[in-house]
Residue frames as qw, qx, qy, qz and C-alpha x, y, z in Angstrom:
[[0.130, -0.914, 0.385, -0.012, 153.86, 89.77, 108.58],
 [0.787, 0.362, -0.474, 0.156, 157.05, 87.97, 107.58],
 [0.726, -0.659, 0.194, 0.026, 159.16, 86.37, 110.28],
 [0.367, 0.703, -0.599, 0.114, 162.94, 86.20, 110.27],
 [0.950, -0.293, 0.032, -0.106, 164.10, 82.76, 111.36],
 [0.550, -0.572, 0.552, 0.254, 167.32, 80.98, 112.19],
 [0.724, 0.290, 0.548, 0.303, 167.10, 79.29, 108.78],
 [0.346, 0.913, 0.139, 0.167, 166.95, 82.72, 107.12],
 [0.270, -0.896, 0.344, 0.081, 169.94, 83.92, 109.14],
 [0.712, -0.258, 0.586, 0.288, 172.02, 80.85, 108.30],
 [0.649, 0.567, 0.420, 0.285, 171.26, 81.27, 104.60],
 [0.162, 0.976, -0.022, 0.141, 172.26, 84.94, 104.64],
 [0.489, -0.732, 0.447, 0.157, 175.41, 84.25, 106.65],
 [0.744, -0.017, 0.583, 0.325, 176.48, 81.55, 104.21],
 [0.530, 0.736, 0.325, 0.268, 175.68, 83.66, 101.13],
 [0.033, 0.986, -0.080, 0.141, 177.49, 86.71, 102.46],
 [0.169, -0.795, 0.568, -0.128, 180.46, 85.39, 104.36],
 [0.671, 0.218, -0.709, -0.009, 180.53, 81.63, 104.02],
 [0.798, -0.566, 0.031, -0.204, 181.26, 79.50, 107.05],
 [0.106, -0.648, 0.743, -0.130, 184.32, 78.55, 108.99],
 [0.684, 0.123, -0.690, -0.202, 184.87, 74.84, 108.33],
 [0.259, 0.060, -0.830, 0.491, 185.32, 74.22, 112.05],
 [0.342, 0.092, 0.414, -0.839, 181.83, 75.55, 112.85],
 [0.003, 0.315, 0.926, 0.208, 178.69, 73.46, 112.53],
 [0.262, -0.075, -0.016, -0.962, 175.87, 75.90, 111.75],
 [0.634, -0.253, -0.583, -0.441, 173.42, 73.03, 112.07],
 [0.427, -0.176, -0.730, 0.505, 174.31, 72.67, 115.76],
 [0.267, -0.839, -0.465, 0.091, 172.52, 74.59, 118.51],
 [0.484, 0.170, -0.005, 0.859, 173.93, 78.07, 117.78],
 [0.126, -0.840, -0.409, -0.333, 171.17, 80.45, 118.90],
 [0.444, -0.896, 0.000, 0.016, 173.07, 81.63, 121.97],
 [0.787, -0.117, 0.159, 0.585, 176.61, 81.27, 120.62],
 [0.063, -0.797, 0.108, 0.590, 178.52, 84.52, 120.09],
 [0.698, 0.712, -0.011, -0.078, 179.03, 85.35, 116.41],
 [0.058, 0.798, -0.599, 0.010, 182.76, 85.67, 117.08],
 [0.544, -0.273, 0.788, -0.091, 182.85, 82.03, 118.26],
 [0.770, 0.440, 0.451, -0.100, 181.06, 81.07, 115.05],
 [0.597, -0.012, 0.426, 0.680, 183.82, 82.71, 113.02],
 [0.214, 0.779, 0.414, 0.419, 181.90, 85.85, 112.04],
 [0.387, -0.235, -0.172, 0.875, 183.78, 89.09, 112.65],
 [0.132, 0.625, 0.287, -0.714, 182.40, 92.62, 112.38],
 [0.181, 0.362, -0.504, -0.763, 182.86, 92.91, 108.60],
 [0.132, -0.159, -0.942, -0.263, 180.92, 89.69, 108.00],
 [0.007, -0.563, -0.728, 0.391, 178.16, 90.92, 110.27],
 [0.146, 0.534, -0.038, -0.832, 177.99, 94.26, 108.45],
 [0.218, 0.134, -0.748, -0.612, 177.54, 92.37, 105.19],
 [0.110, -0.341, -0.931, 0.064, 174.91, 90.19, 106.87],
 [0.073, 0.591, 0.478, -0.646, 173.00, 93.20, 108.16],
 [0.190, 0.405, -0.345, -0.825, 173.13, 94.85, 104.72],
 [0.204, -0.055, -0.890, -0.405, 171.69, 91.73, 103.13],
 [0.060, -0.481, -0.815, 0.317, 168.94, 91.55, 105.77],
 [0.108, 0.546, 0.167, -0.814, 168.08, 95.22, 105.24],
 [0.240, 0.267, -0.564, -0.743, 167.80, 94.76, 101.47],
 [0.219, -0.140, -0.938, -0.229, 165.86, 91.52, 101.60],
 [0.192, -0.554, -0.771, 0.247, 163.41, 92.56, 104.32],
 [0.067, 0.669, 0.254, 0.695, 163.22, 96.30, 103.51],
 [0.540, -0.807, -0.222, 0.087, 164.13, 97.43, 107.02],
 [0.290, 0.740, -0.367, 0.483, 166.85, 99.66, 108.47],
 [0.814, -0.413, -0.323, 0.251, 168.94, 98.26, 111.31],
 [0.137, -0.954, 0.205, -0.171, 170.60, 100.86, 113.54],
 [0.632, 0.441, -0.554, 0.315, 174.34, 100.15, 113.81],
 [0.143, -0.475, 0.604, -0.624, 174.45, 100.89, 117.55],
 [0.809, -0.131, 0.307, -0.483, 171.66, 98.41, 118.28],
 [0.889, 0.348, -0.289, -0.079, 173.10, 95.94, 115.80],
 [0.333, 0.541, -0.673, 0.379, 176.41, 95.88, 117.66],
 [0.472, -0.325, 0.593, -0.566, 174.53, 94.66, 120.76],
 [0.932, 0.136, 0.044, -0.333, 173.17, 91.67, 118.84],
 [0.046, -0.647, 0.759, 0.054, 176.13, 89.39, 119.50],
 [0.382, -0.018, 0.923, -0.035, 174.29, 86.08, 119.07],
 [0.097, -0.205, -0.769, -0.598, 171.99, 84.67, 116.40],
 [0.169, -0.625, -0.748, 0.146, 169.05, 84.80, 118.87],
 [0.132, -0.634, -0.194, 0.737, 169.64, 88.50, 119.56],
 [0.007, 0.225, -0.489, -0.843, 169.91, 89.34, 115.85],
 [0.123, -0.362, -0.856, -0.347, 166.78, 87.34, 114.98],
 [0.163, -0.683, -0.607, 0.372, 164.86, 89.11, 117.76],
 [0.105, -0.506, 0.075, 0.853, 166.13, 92.50, 116.55],
 [0.062, 0.004, -0.671, -0.738, 165.06, 91.84, 112.97],
 [0.178, -0.496, -0.837, -0.151, 161.65, 90.52, 114.02],
 [0.141, -0.646, -0.412, 0.627, 161.10, 93.59, 116.23],
 [0.016, 0.367, -0.305, -0.879, 161.78, 95.82, 113.20],
 [0.124, -0.180, -0.824, -0.523, 159.50, 93.72, 111.00],
 [0.163, -0.599, -0.762, 0.186, 156.68, 93.94, 113.56],
 [0.093, -0.599, -0.175, 0.776, 157.11, 97.71, 113.90],
 [0.052, 0.211, -0.518, -0.827, 156.98, 98.16, 110.15],
 [0.118, -0.331, -0.890, -0.291, 153.80, 96.08, 109.94],
 [0.072, -0.606, -0.610, 0.506, 151.89, 98.43, 112.26]]
């Protein structure tokens, strides 16, 4: 079963929306709100679309809106991947 990691998330964020020059994505960001990292709702929609295509999963928008940090989004994606593997 594939795992979705922080490295995967950083790659997808950078490919889809780039990065705010004032934000260090290599810092400890797991529990930092996406908004503080410079990612607004449109960037996160693009990120979720890329994740869905790459990992062949469907992320519910209502649950996705609760994933306000990288850790929460990674956990959400991995929960979907695990459910699909069963």
